[in-house]
N, C-alpha and C positions, 0 to 999 in steps of 0.2 A: 342168912339161911332162906329168907323169903325169895331172894333173887335166884337162888339155886332152883327152887321149886318152880318158879315162873319160867326159867330157862328150860328146865326139863319138860314142863308142860307144853312149851312152844316147840322145842326141837325133838321131843320124844317120838311123836308119830312119824315125823319125817325121817329120823334116824332108823326107826324100826322098819319103815318101808324100804329104805336103802339096804339094810341088812337082809330083809326078805327078798329083795331083788337080786342080791349077790348070790344067794343060794340057788343052784340050778333049778330045783323043783319049784321054788317060789317064783322064779322068773317065768317059767312055763305057765304057772297059774295066773300071773299078772297078765301075760299075753293072751291067755284064754279068756280072762275077764273083760279086758278092754280090746277093742279092735284098732285103736289108734293111740298115739302118745298124747294127744291133746287133753283128753278127759282125765287121765291120771295126773298130768302136770297141773291142770287147773284145780283138781281136787287137792293136791298137796299144797298148793298156794293158799286156797281159800278154806277148805274143809278137810284138814289132814286126818283127823280121827275118823271121820266118816269114810274117807277113801280107804284108809287102812282096814277098817272093819268090813267094808264092802268086798275087798279082795279076800279077806279071811273067810267070810261066810258064803261067798258066791260058790255055788256047787254046779253039778251037771244040769240041774233043773232051773238054775237061776236063784233068785231070792224068793223063798216061799216060807209060809208059816211063821215060826218063832224068830226067823232071821230078821224080820222087820223090827222086832223089839231091840235086837242088838244094834241095828242101824239107827234106831231112834235114840238109844242111849249115847251112841257115838256123836250123833248130831247135837244132842244136848251138851256134850262135852265141848264141842266146837263153839257153840253159842255161848256157853259159860265162859270160855276163854276170852271171847270178844267182849262179853259183858264185864268181866273182871278187869280187863285193861281199861275200859271206859270208866269204870268206877274208880280205879286207881288214879286216872288222870283228873277226874272230877275232884276227888279228895285232895290231890296235890294242889289243885288250883285254889282251894279254900284255905290251905295252910298258909298263914302269914308269917309264922316263925318268930323267934325272939329278935 
C-alpha cells in the first residue's frame, strides 16, 4: 500500500498535467502561461507540483496576492517528496535484516 501512495505522489502531478493539457481549454491556458516548452518540461521533471499549481493559479495579471501561498504549498510538496525519498534510502541502508 505504501508503494501505491509513493507512485501516486510521484506520477500524480505529471498525470494531472497531461490530462489538463489534453483538454483544449487547459492547453490554451498552458500556452498562455509559458512562452516556450522548456520551462514546463523542466518543471515537470524537477518540480511537478509547483508547475501544476503555477498553471492553475496563473491568471490574467500573473501571480498576485494569495496565489503565492498556493505556490509555496506546492513547492513544499515537491521538497517533501524529495526528502521522503532520501529518508527512505537512508533507512533502508541502516536495515541489516535477519
